[in-house]
C-alpha positions as CSV (number, residue, x, y, z in Angstrom):
1,M,9.6,-9.3,11.5
2,T,9.5,-7.3,8.1
3,Q,9.3,-8.7,4.7
4,T,12.0,-7.7,2.2
5,S,11.3,-6.4,-1.3
6,S,13.0,-8.4,-3.7
7,T,13.4,-5.8,-6.2
8,I,15.6,-3.5,-4.3
9,G,16.6,-5.2,-1.2
10,L,14.7,-2.7,1.3
11,P,12.4,-3.9,4.0
12,T,8.7,-3.5,3.6
13,V,7.3,-2.1,6.6
14,P,3.9,-3.6,7.4
15,S,1.0,-1.2,8.2
16,G,0.1,-0.5,11.6
17,V,-3.0,-2.7,11.5
18,D,-0.7,-5.4,10.1
19,I,2.0,-4.9,13.2
20,Y,-1.1,-4.6,15.8
21,D,-2.5,-7.9,14.6
22,A,0.8,-9.7,14.2
23,L,1.5,-8.9,17.7
24,M,-2.1,-9.0,19.3
25,G,-2.9,-12.3,17.9
26,K,-0.3,-13.9,20.1
27,I,-1.6,-12.2,22.9
28,D,-5.5,-12.3,22.9
29,S,-7.1,-12.9,19.7
30,E,-10.4,-11.4,20.5
31,L,-8.7,-8.0,20.4
32,L,-7.8,-8.3,16.7
33,S,-8.8,-5.3,14.6
34,V,-11.3,-7.4,12.8
35,N,-12.9,-8.4,16.0
36,L,-13.0,-5.0,17.7
37,P,-16.0,-3.9,16.0
38,H,-17.9,-6.4,16.8
39,L,-17.3,-6.8,20.7
40,D,-20.1,-4.8,22.2
41,E,-22.6,-7.1,20.2
42,K,-21.0,-10.2,21.2
43,Y,-21.0,-9.2,25.0
44,E,-24.4,-7.3,24.9
45,N,-25.8,-9.5,27.9
46,E,-22.8,-9.7,30.0
47,T,-23.3,-8.4,33.7
48,P,-21.4,-5.5,35.1
49,D,-19.0,-7.9,36.8
50,Q,-18.6,-9.9,34.0
51,R,-17.7,-6.7,32.2
52,A,-15.1,-5.4,34.5
53,I,-13.3,-9.1,34.4
54,R,-13.2,-8.6,30.6
55,Y,-12.0,-5.2,30.6
56,K,-9.0,-6.3,33.2
57,R,-8.3,-8.9,31.0
58,Y,-8.1,-6.5,27.9
59,E,-5.9,-4.2,30.0
60,Q,-3.3,-7.1,30.7
61,A,-3.4,-7.8,27.1
62,Y,-2.6,-4.4,26.2
63,A,0.0,-4.1,28.8
64,K,1.6,-7.2,27.0
65,Y,1.0,-5.7,23.6
66,D,3.0,-2.6,24.7
67,K,5.8,-4.8,25.8
68,A,5.9,-6.3,22.4
69,Y,5.4,-3.5,20.5
70,A,8.4,-1.5,22.4
71,Q,10.2,-4.8,21.4
72,W,9.1,-4.8,17.6
73,L,10.2,-1.2,17.4
74,A,13.9,-1.6,19.1
75,D,14.3,-4.9,16.4
76,F,13.2,-2.8,13.6
77,G,15.9,0.0,14.8
78,V,18.4,-2.7,14.6
79,L,17.4,-3.7,11.2
80,V,17.4,-0.1,9.7
81,S,20.8,0.7,11.4
82,S,22.3,-2.4,9.7
83,L,20.6,-1.4,6.4
84,K,22.2,2.2,6.5
85,R,25.5,0.6,7.5
86,T,25.3,-1.7,4.5
87,A,24.1,1.2,2.2
88,L,27.3,3.1,3.3
89,R,29.5,0.4,2.8
90,S,28.2,-0.3,-0.7
91,A,28.3,3.6,-1.5
92,E,32.0,4.1,-0.3
93,A,33.1,1.3,-2.3
94,E,31.6,2.3,-5.3
95,D,33.3,6.0,-4.7
96,R,36.7,4.2,-4.4
97,K,36.5,2.1,-7.4
98,A,35.4,5.3,-9.5
99,E,38.4,7.0,-7.8
100,E,40.6,4.3,-8.8
101,A,39.4,4.1,-12.4
102,Q,39.9,8.3,-12.4
103,L,43.7,7.8,-10.7
104,K,44.7,5.3,-13.4
105,N,43.0,7.2,-16.3
106,M,45.0,10.3,-14.9
107,E,48.4,8.2,-14.7
108,S,48.1,6.9,-18.0
109,K,47.6,10.1,-19.5
110,M,50.8,11.3,-17.6
111,S,53.0,8.3,-19.3
């Protein structure tokens, strides 16, 4: 789904085109971003009936894409929530350590 940056441990969010191509590539490779500019040329001699059939196929492909993208967004949201919880736990643990060190320092001064 996403790549993880090894330097800081945060996910690297792919570009919109990368997300689109990853999802659409599993549905209809003809609709990949690199192919879209060439479709008119590829189908310049098709009949109106052939075009209607092709457009219906595209409509179905985009409906599948919309579902796949919604799932990708949901999965990414879960990942972000998990990372947020992990970051908060880590920050809380660091704060506890700092507070404990301060308390020990104060106790040693009082003794």
